[in-house]
mmCIF file of the C-alpha atoms, coordinates in Angstrom:
data_MODEL
# 
_entry.id   MODEL 
# 
loop_
_atom_site.group_PDB 
_atom_site.id 
_atom_site.type_symbol 
_atom_site.label_atom_id 
_atom_site.label_alt_id 
_atom_site.label_comp_id 
_atom_site.label_asym_id 
_atom_site.label_entity_id 
_atom_site.label_seq_id 
_atom_site.pdbx_PDB_ins_code 
_atom_site.Cartn_x 
_atom_site.Cartn_y 
_atom_site.Cartn_z 
_atom_site.occupancy 
_atom_site.B_iso_or_equiv 
_atom_site.pdbx_formal_charge 
_atom_site.auth_seq_id 
_atom_site.auth_comp_id 
_atom_site.auth_asym_id 
_atom_site.auth_atom_id 
_atom_site.pdbx_PDB_model_num 
ATOM 1   C CA . UNK A 1 1   ? 34.330  -28.281 244.778 1.00 0.00 ? 1   UNK A CA 1 
ATOM 2   C CA . UNK A 1 2   ? 32.513  -31.408 245.239 1.00 0.00 ? 2   UNK A CA 1 
ATOM 3   C CA . UNK A 1 3   ? 29.999  -32.651 242.719 1.00 0.00 ? 3   UNK A CA 1 
ATOM 4   C CA . UNK A 1 4   ? 27.078  -32.309 245.074 1.00 0.00 ? 4   UNK A CA 1 
ATOM 5   C CA . UNK A 1 5   ? 27.923  -28.664 245.793 1.00 0.00 ? 5   UNK A CA 1 
ATOM 6   C CA . UNK A 1 6   ? 28.387  -28.037 242.107 1.00 0.00 ? 6   UNK A CA 1 
ATOM 7   C CA . UNK A 1 7   ? 24.975  -29.523 241.412 1.00 0.00 ? 7   UNK A CA 1 
ATOM 8   C CA . UNK A 1 8   ? 23.392  -27.453 244.166 1.00 0.00 ? 8   UNK A CA 1 
ATOM 9   C CA . UNK A 1 9   ? 25.110  -24.381 242.851 1.00 0.00 ? 9   UNK A CA 1 
ATOM 10  C CA . UNK A 1 10  ? 23.902  -25.126 239.265 1.00 0.00 ? 10  UNK A CA 1 
ATOM 11  C CA . UNK A 1 11  ? 20.381  -25.771 240.520 1.00 0.00 ? 11  UNK A CA 1 
ATOM 12  C CA . UNK A 1 12  ? 20.472  -22.472 242.450 1.00 0.00 ? 12  UNK A CA 1 
ATOM 13  C CA . UNK A 1 13  ? 21.763  -20.537 239.445 1.00 0.00 ? 13  UNK A CA 1 
ATOM 14  C CA . UNK A 1 14  ? 19.124  -22.216 237.279 1.00 0.00 ? 14  UNK A CA 1 
ATOM 15  C CA . UNK A 1 15  ? 16.425  -21.326 239.806 1.00 0.00 ? 15  UNK A CA 1 
ATOM 16  C CA . UNK A 1 16  ? 17.609  -17.689 239.882 1.00 0.00 ? 16  UNK A CA 1 
ATOM 17  C CA . UNK A 1 17  ? 17.690  -17.579 236.081 1.00 0.00 ? 17  UNK A CA 1 
ATOM 18  C CA . UNK A 1 18  ? 14.202  -19.104 235.870 1.00 0.00 ? 18  UNK A CA 1 
ATOM 19  C CA . UNK A 1 19  ? 12.944  -16.687 238.492 1.00 0.00 ? 19  UNK A CA 1 
ATOM 20  C CA . UNK A 1 20  ? 14.491  -13.749 236.585 1.00 0.00 ? 20  UNK A CA 1 
ATOM 21  C CA . UNK A 1 21  ? 12.964  -14.981 233.323 1.00 0.00 ? 21  UNK A CA 1 
ATOM 22  C CA . UNK A 1 22  ? 9.547   -15.400 234.994 1.00 0.00 ? 22  UNK A CA 1 
ATOM 23  C CA . UNK A 1 23  ? 9.703   -11.948 236.572 1.00 0.00 ? 23  UNK A CA 1 
ATOM 24  C CA . UNK A 1 24  ? 10.852  -10.427 233.280 1.00 0.00 ? 24  UNK A CA 1 
ATOM 25  C CA . UNK A 1 25  ? 8.070   -12.267 231.472 1.00 0.00 ? 25  UNK A CA 1 
ATOM 26  C CA . UNK A 1 26  ? 5.503   -10.976 233.953 1.00 0.00 ? 26  UNK A CA 1 
ATOM 27  C CA . UNK A 1 27  ? 6.786   -7.367  233.718 1.00 0.00 ? 27  UNK A CA 1 
ATOM 28  C CA . UNK A 1 28  ? 6.740   -7.510  229.917 1.00 0.00 ? 28  UNK A CA 1 
ATOM 29  C CA . UNK A 1 29  ? 3.206   -8.905  230.061 1.00 0.00 ? 29  UNK A CA 1 
ATOM 30  C CA . UNK A 1 30  ? 2.079   -5.992  232.212 1.00 0.00 ? 30  UNK A CA 1 
ATOM 31  C CA . UNK A 1 31  ? 3.793   -3.435  229.991 1.00 0.00 ? 31  UNK A CA 1 
ATOM 32  C CA . UNK A 1 32  ? 2.485   -4.861  226.711 1.00 0.00 ? 32  UNK A CA 1 
ATOM 33  C CA . UNK A 1 33  ? -0.916  -5.477  228.246 1.00 0.00 ? 33  UNK A CA 1 
ATOM 34  C CA . UNK A 1 34  ? -1.078  -1.807  229.210 1.00 0.00 ? 34  UNK A CA 1 
ATOM 35  C CA . UNK A 1 35  ? 0.016   -0.749  225.745 1.00 0.00 ? 35  UNK A CA 1 
ATOM 36  C CA . UNK A 1 36  ? -2.533  -3.033  224.112 1.00 0.00 ? 36  UNK A CA 1 
ATOM 37  C CA . UNK A 1 37  ? -5.250  -1.691  226.397 1.00 0.00 ? 37  UNK A CA 1 
ATOM 38  C CA . UNK A 1 38  ? -4.280  1.892   225.483 1.00 0.00 ? 38  UNK A CA 1 
ATOM 39  C CA . UNK A 1 39  ? -4.236  0.981   221.819 1.00 0.00 ? 39  UNK A CA 1 
ATOM 40  C CA . UNK A 1 40  ? -7.666  -0.696  222.082 1.00 0.00 ? 40  UNK A CA 1 
ATOM 41  C CA . UNK A 1 41  ? -9.038  2.403   223.846 1.00 0.00 ? 41  UNK A CA 1 
ATOM 42  C CA . UNK A 1 42  ? -7.653  4.680   221.108 1.00 0.00 ? 42  UNK A CA 1 
ATOM 43  C CA . UNK A 1 43  ? -9.027  2.380   218.427 1.00 0.00 ? 43  UNK A CA 1 
ATOM 44  C CA . UNK A 1 44  ? -12.463 2.412   220.056 1.00 0.00 ? 44  UNK A CA 1 
ATOM 45  C CA . UNK A 1 45  ? -12.277 6.191   220.353 1.00 0.00 ? 45  UNK A CA 1 
ATOM 46  C CA . UNK A 1 46  ? -11.459 6.443   216.626 1.00 0.00 ? 46  UNK A CA 1 
ATOM 47  C CA . UNK A 1 47  ? -14.344 4.112   215.788 1.00 0.00 ? 47  UNK A CA 1 
ATOM 48  C CA . UNK A 1 48  ? -16.699 6.200   217.917 1.00 0.00 ? 48  UNK A CA 1 
ATOM 49  C CA . UNK A 1 49  ? -15.559 9.398   216.161 1.00 0.00 ? 49  UNK A CA 1 
ATOM 50  C CA . UNK A 1 50  ? -15.994 7.815   212.726 1.00 0.00 ? 50  UNK A CA 1 
ATOM 51  C CA . UNK A 1 51  ? -19.419 6.504   213.696 1.00 0.00 ? 51  UNK A CA 1 
ATOM 52  C CA . UNK A 1 52  ? -20.459 9.911   215.013 1.00 0.00 ? 52  UNK A CA 1 
ATOM 53  C CA . UNK A 1 53  ? -19.247 11.653  211.841 1.00 0.00 ? 53  UNK A CA 1 
ATOM 54  C CA . UNK A 1 54  ? -21.092 9.134   209.660 1.00 0.00 ? 54  UNK A CA 1 
ATOM 55  C CA . UNK A 1 55  ? -24.289 9.618   211.662 1.00 0.00 ? 55  UNK A CA 1 
ATOM 56  C CA . UNK A 1 56  ? -23.981 13.403  211.371 1.00 0.00 ? 56  UNK A CA 1 
ATOM 57  C CA . UNK A 1 57  ? -23.409 13.152  207.625 1.00 0.00 ? 57  UNK A CA 1 
ATOM 58  C CA . UNK A 1 58  ? -26.352 10.775  207.215 1.00 0.00 ? 58  UNK A CA 1 
ATOM 59  C CA . UNK A 1 59  ? -28.577 13.190  209.164 1.00 0.00 ? 59  UNK A CA 1 
ATOM 60  C CA . UNK A 1 60  ? -27.443 16.099  206.980 1.00 0.00 ? 60  UNK A CA 1 
ATOM 61  C CA . UNK A 1 61  ? -28.154 14.111  203.808 1.00 0.00 ? 61  UNK A CA 1 
ATOM 62  C CA . UNK A 1 62  ? -31.549 13.080  205.167 1.00 0.00 ? 62  UNK A CA 1 
ATOM 63  C CA . UNK A 1 63  ? -32.364 16.723  205.927 1.00 0.00 ? 63  UNK A CA 1 
ATOM 64  C CA . UNK A 1 64  ? -31.306 17.742  202.399 1.00 0.00 ? 64  UNK A CA 1 
ATOM 65  C CA . UNK A 1 65  ? -33.487 15.013  200.944 1.00 0.00 ? 65  UNK A CA 1 
ATOM 66  C CA . UNK A 1 66  ? -36.456 16.110  203.062 1.00 0.00 ? 66  UNK A CA 1 
ATOM 67  C CA . UNK A 1 67  ? -36.045 19.728  201.915 1.00 0.00 ? 67  UNK A CA 1 
ATOM 68  C CA . UNK A 1 68  ? -35.802 18.572  198.290 1.00 0.00 ? 68  UNK A CA 1 
ATOM 69  C CA . UNK A 1 69  ? -38.913 16.410  198.665 1.00 0.00 ? 69  UNK A CA 1 
ATOM 70  C CA . UNK A 1 70  ? -40.820 19.348  200.134 1.00 0.00 ? 70  UNK A CA 1 
ATOM 71  C CA . UNK A 1 71  ? -39.693 21.621  197.307 1.00 0.00 ? 71  UNK A CA 1 
ATOM 72  C CA . UNK A 1 72  ? -40.645 19.025  194.716 1.00 0.00 ? 72  UNK A CA 1 
ATOM 73  C CA . UNK A 1 73  ? -44.020 18.549  196.372 1.00 0.00 ? 73  UNK A CA 1 
ATOM 74  C CA . UNK A 1 74  ? -44.668 22.296  196.360 1.00 0.00 ? 74  UNK A CA 1 
ATOM 75  C CA . UNK A 1 75  ? -43.537 22.518  192.733 1.00 0.00 ? 75  UNK A CA 1 
ATOM 76  C CA . UNK A 1 76  ? -45.755 19.591  191.776 1.00 0.00 ? 76  UNK A CA 1 
ATOM 77  C CA . UNK A 1 77  ? -48.750 21.153  193.525 1.00 0.00 ? 77  UNK A CA 1 
ATOM 78  C CA . UNK A 1 78  ? -48.145 24.449  191.719 1.00 0.00 ? 78  UNK A CA 1 
ATOM 79  C CA . UNK A 1 79  ? -47.774 22.628  188.404 1.00 0.00 ? 79  UNK A CA 1 
ATOM 80  C CA . UNK A 1 80  ? -50.970 20.642  189.015 1.00 0.00 ? 80  UNK A CA 1 
ATOM 81  C CA . UNK A 1 81  ? -52.881 23.784  189.979 1.00 0.00 ? 81  UNK A CA 1 
ATOM 82  C CA . UNK A 1 82  ? -51.740 25.590  186.824 1.00 0.00 ? 82  UNK A CA 1 
ATOM 83  C CA . UNK A 1 83  ? -52.664 22.603  184.676 1.00 0.00 ? 83  UNK A CA 1 
ATOM 84  C CA . UNK A 1 84  ? -56.101 22.270  186.252 1.00 0.00 ? 84  UNK A CA 1 
ATOM 85  C CA . UNK A 1 85  ? -56.709 26.034  185.892 1.00 0.00 ? 85  UNK A CA 1 
ATOM 86  C CA . UNK A 1 86  ? -55.729 25.890  182.222 1.00 0.00 ? 86  UNK A CA 1 
ATOM 87  C CA . UNK A 1 87  ? -57.936 22.825  181.705 1.00 0.00 ? 87  UNK A CA 1 
ATOM 88  C CA . UNK A 1 88  ? -60.876 24.546  183.382 1.00 0.00 ? 88  UNK A CA 1 
ATOM 89  C CA . UNK A 1 89  ? -60.399 27.648  181.212 1.00 0.00 ? 89  UNK A CA 1 
ATOM 90  C CA . UNK A 1 90  ? -60.202 25.505  178.067 1.00 0.00 ? 90  UNK A CA 1 
ATOM 91  C CA . UNK A 1 91  ? -63.341 23.606  179.081 1.00 0.00 ? 91  UNK A CA 1 
ATOM 92  C CA . UNK A 1 92  ? -65.224 26.874  179.600 1.00 0.00 ? 92  UNK A CA 1 
ATOM 93  C CA . UNK A 1 93  ? -64.056 28.120  176.228 1.00 0.00 ? 93  UNK A CA 1 
ATOM 94  C CA . UNK A 1 94  ? -65.149 24.873  174.550 1.00 0.00 ? 94  UNK A CA 1 
ATOM 95  C CA . UNK A 1 95  ? -68.552 25.095  176.231 1.00 0.00 ? 95  UNK A CA 1 
ATOM 96  C CA . UNK A 1 96  ? -69.031 28.677  175.105 1.00 0.00 ? 96  UNK A CA 1 
ATOM 97  C CA . UNK A 1 97  ? -68.076 27.711  171.549 1.00 0.00 ? 97  UNK A CA 1 
ATOM 98  C CA . UNK A 1 98  ? -70.422 24.711  171.604 1.00 0.00 ? 98  UNK A CA 1 
ATOM 99  C CA . UNK A 1 99  ? -73.397 26.772  172.774 1.00 0.00 ? 99  UNK A CA 1 
ATOM 100 C CA . UNK A 1 100 ? -72.702 29.502  170.205 1.00 0.00 ? 100 UNK A CA 1 
ATOM 101 C CA . UNK A 1 101 ? -72.250 31.936  173.082 1.00 0.00 ? 101 UNK A CA 1 
ATOM 102 C CA . UNK A 1 102 ? -68.869 32.717  171.575 1.00 0.00 ? 102 UNK A CA 1 
ATOM 103 C CA . UNK A 1 103 ? -67.662 32.611  167.987 1.00 0.00 ? 103 UNK A CA 1 
ATOM 104 C CA . UNK A 1 104 ? -64.104 32.659  166.790 1.00 0.00 ? 104 UNK A CA 1 
ATOM 105 C CA . UNK A 1 105 ? -63.343 34.914  163.872 1.00 0.00 ? 105 UNK A CA 1 
ATOM 106 C CA . UNK A 1 106 ? -60.317 35.874  161.832 1.00 0.00 ? 106 UNK A CA 1 
ATOM 107 C CA . UNK A 1 107 ? -59.335 39.121  160.156 1.00 0.00 ? 107 UNK A CA 1 
ATOM 108 C CA . UNK A 1 108 ? -59.687 39.162  156.410 1.00 0.00 ? 108 UNK A CA 1 
ATOM 109 C CA . UNK A 1 109 ? -56.880 40.887  154.595 1.00 0.00 ? 109 UNK A CA 1 
ATOM 110 C CA . UNK A 1 110 ? -57.970 42.789  151.545 1.00 0.00 ? 110 UNK A CA 1 
ATOM 111 C CA . UNK A 1 111 ? -54.836 43.741  149.620 1.00 0.00 ? 111 UNK A CA 1 
ATOM 112 C CA . UNK A 1 112 ? -56.812 46.000  147.250 1.00 0.00 ? 112 UNK A CA 1 
ATOM 113 C CA . UNK A 1 113 ? -58.075 48.166  150.072 1.00 0.00 ? 113 UNK A CA 1 
ATOM 114 C CA . UNK A 1 114 ? -55.688 50.678  151.550 1.00 0.00 ? 114 UNK A CA 1 
ATOM 115 C CA . UNK A 1 115 ? -58.295 52.471  153.637 1.00 0.00 ? 115 UNK A CA 1 
ATOM 116 C CA . UNK A 1 116 ? -59.384 50.942  156.949 1.00 0.00 ? 116 UNK A CA 1 
ATOM 117 C CA . UNK A 1 117 ? -62.922 52.381  156.466 1.00 0.00 ? 117 UNK A CA 1 
ATOM 118 C CA . UNK A 1 118 ? -65.007 50.715  153.774 1.00 0.00 ? 118 UNK A CA 1 
ATOM 119 C CA . UNK A 1 119 ? -66.373 52.882  150.969 1.00 0.00 ? 119 UNK A CA 1 
ATOM 120 C CA . UNK A 1 120 ? -69.857 51.428  151.177 1.00 0.00 ? 120 UNK A CA 1 
ATOM 121 C CA . UNK A 1 121 ? -71.846 50.894  154.310 1.00 0.00 ? 121 UNK A CA 1 
ATOM 122 C CA . UNK A 1 122 ? -72.589 47.273  155.148 1.00 0.00 ? 122 UNK A CA 1 
ATOM 123 C CA . UNK A 1 123 ? -76.223 46.335  155.363 1.00 0.00 ? 123 UNK A CA 1 
ATOM 124 C CA . UNK A 1 124 ? -75.994 43.912  158.269 1.00 0.00 ? 124 UNK A CA 1 
ATOM 125 C CA . UNK A 1 125 ? -73.695 45.365  160.900 1.00 0.00 ? 125 UNK A CA 1 
ATOM 126 C CA . UNK A 1 126 ? -72.634 48.412  162.795 1.00 0.00 ? 126 UNK A CA 1 
ATOM 127 C CA . UNK A 1 127 ? -69.017 47.357  163.376 1.00 0.00 ? 127 UNK A CA 1 
ATOM 128 C CA . UNK A 1 128 ? -66.569 49.614  161.614 1.00 0.00 ? 128 UNK A CA 1 
ATOM 129 C CA . UNK A 1 129 ? -63.040 48.514  160.882 1.00 0.00 ? 129 UNK A CA 1 
ATOM 130 C CA . UNK A 1 130 ? -61.478 45.576  159.219 1.00 0.00 ? 130 UNK A CA 1 
ATOM 131 C CA . UNK A 1 131 ? -63.581 42.742  157.896 1.00 0.00 ? 131 UNK A CA 1 
ATOM 132 C CA . UNK A 1 132 ? -63.748 39.491  159.873 1.00 0.00 ? 132 UNK A CA 1 
ATOM 133 C CA . UNK A 1 133 ? -64.892 35.985  158.973 1.00 0.00 ? 133 UNK A CA 1 
ATOM 134 C CA . UNK A 1 134 ? -66.407 33.645  161.564 1.00 0.00 ? 134 UNK A CA 1 
ATOM 135 C CA . UNK A 1 135 ? -64.937 30.163  161.838 1.00 0.00 ? 135 UNK A CA 1 
ATOM 136 C CA . UNK A 1 136 ? -66.971 27.006  161.711 1.00 0.00 ? 136 UNK A CA 1 
ATOM 137 C CA . UNK A 1 137 ? -67.559 25.701  165.299 1.00 0.00 ? 137 UNK A CA 1 
ATOM 138 C CA . UNK A 1 138 ? -65.801 22.407  164.496 1.00 0.00 ? 138 UNK A CA 1 
ATOM 139 C CA . UNK A 1 139 ? -62.698 24.263  163.327 1.00 0.00 ? 139 UNK A CA 1 
ATOM 140 C CA . UNK A 1 140 ? -62.868 26.485  166.379 1.00 0.00 ? 140 UNK A CA 1 
ATOM 141 C CA . UNK A 1 141 ? -62.962 23.379  168.614 1.00 0.00 ? 141 UNK A CA 1 
ATOM 142 C CA . UNK A 1 142 ? -59.850 21.999  166.880 1.00 0.00 ? 142 UNK A CA 1 
ATOM 143 C CA . UNK A 1 143 ? -58.052 25.317  167.328 1.00 0.00 ? 143 UNK A CA 1 
ATOM 144 C CA . UNK A 1 144 ? -58.955 25.345  171.031 1.00 0.00 ? 144 UNK A CA 1 
ATOM 145 C CA . UNK A 1 145 ? -57.609 21.767  171.298 1.00 0.00 ? 145 UNK A CA 1 
ATOM 146 C CA . UNK A 1 146 ? -54.321 22.871  169.741 1.00 0.00 ? 146 UNK A CA 1 
ATOM 147 C CA . UNK A 1 147 ? -54.019 25.833  172.089 1.00 0.00 ? 147 UNK A CA 1 
ATOM 148 C CA . UNK A 1 148 ? -54.854 23.539  175.019 1.00 0.00 ? 148 UNK A CA 1 
ATOM 149 C CA . UNK A 1 149 ? -51.959 21.250  174.077 1.00 0.00 ? 149 UNK A CA 1 
ATOM 150 C CA . UNK A 1 150 ? -49.704 24.277  173.714 1.00 0.00 ? 150 UNK A CA 1 
ATOM 151 C CA . UNK A 1 151 ? -50.749 25.633  177.114 1.00 0.00 ? 151 UNK A CA 1 
ATOM 152 C CA . UNK A 1 152 ? -50.036 22.281  178.736 1.00 0.00 ? 152 UNK A CA 1 
ATOM 153 C CA . UNK A 1 153 ? -46.635 22.135  177.064 1.00 0.00 ? 153 UNK A CA 1 
ATOM 154 C CA . UNK A 1 154 ? -45.756 25.632  178.242 1.00 0.00 ? 154 UNK A CA 1 
ATOM 155 C CA . UNK A 1 155 ? -46.853 24.834  181.797 1.00 0.00 ? 155 UNK A CA 1 
ATOM 156 C CA . UNK A 1 156 ? -44.789 21.628  181.781 1.00 0.00 ? 156 UNK A CA 1 
ATOM 157 C CA . UNK A 1 157 ? -41.793 23.532  180.388 1.00 0.00 ? 157 UNK A CA 1 
ATOM 158 C CA . UNK A 1 158 ? -42.109 26.165  183.143 1.00 0.00 ? 158 UNK A CA 1 
ATOM 159 C CA . UNK A 1 159 ? -42.240 23.388  185.765 1.00 0.00 ? 159 UNK A CA 1 
ATOM 160 C CA . UNK A 1 160 ? -39.106 21.743  184.321 1.00 0.00 ? 160 UNK A CA 1 
ATOM 161 C CA . UNK A 1 161 ? -37.281 25.078  184.226 1.00 0.00 ? 161 UNK A CA 1 
ATOM 162 C CA . UNK A 1 162 ? -38.222 25.764  187.862 1.00 0.00 ? 162 UNK A CA 1 
ATOM 163 C CA . UNK A 1 163 ? -36.934 22.310  188.813 1.00 0.00 ? 163 UNK A CA 1 
ATOM 164 C CA . UNK A 1 164 ? -33.600 22.867  187.034 1.00 0.00 ? 164 UNK A CA 1 
ATOM 165 C CA . UNK A 1 165 ? -33.259 26.337  188.585 1.00 0.00 ? 165 UNK A CA 1 
ATOM 166 C CA . UNK A 1 166 ? -33.838 24.761  191.996 1.00 0.00 ? 166 UNK A CA 1 
ATOM 167 C CA . UNK A 1 167 ? -31.141 22.171  191.357 1.00 0.00 ? 167 UNK A CA 1 
ATOM 168 C CA . UNK A 1 168 ? -28.657 24.790  190.166 1.00 0.00 ? 168 UNK A CA 1 
ATOM 169 C CA . UNK A 1 169 ? -29.161 26.887  193.304 1.00 0.00 ? 169 UNK A CA 1 
ATOM 170 C CA . UNK A 1 170 ? -27.737 24.120  195.472 1.00 0.00 ? 170 UNK A CA 1 
# 
């Protein structure tokens, strides 16, 4: 073979090899491009599903919070109403004590007396039964103040217990 033919043959083989490499490169590019596109589509689908699940969960949590806020509001309104009713009742009682419309009294225990009916008739009253002593209005006001504090404490305790019961039901 002559050197020019050998060169032509080498150039031809090189051209065929380059053409084969280029075609192979292009085919691989199409195949991997398709795979990458499929993978990107699946990834986007997964992201959409995750986003949808997160939105659904956030909506559920928001609904739970709204229900809890409504329950707390109703509980607070009930608590406030009970407190204001108790305060109004205490104010009325204080007013009645201040105007002498009402007097507080206590039973007097007489250990010497075994009979509930006294042996001698009292000169000033028609009430039969155990003897009673009226309290000074100032002492009566202090007693009413103590009972007012106790009532408020009991109402607050009932509100706290209702709140805890509501939390335990969930």
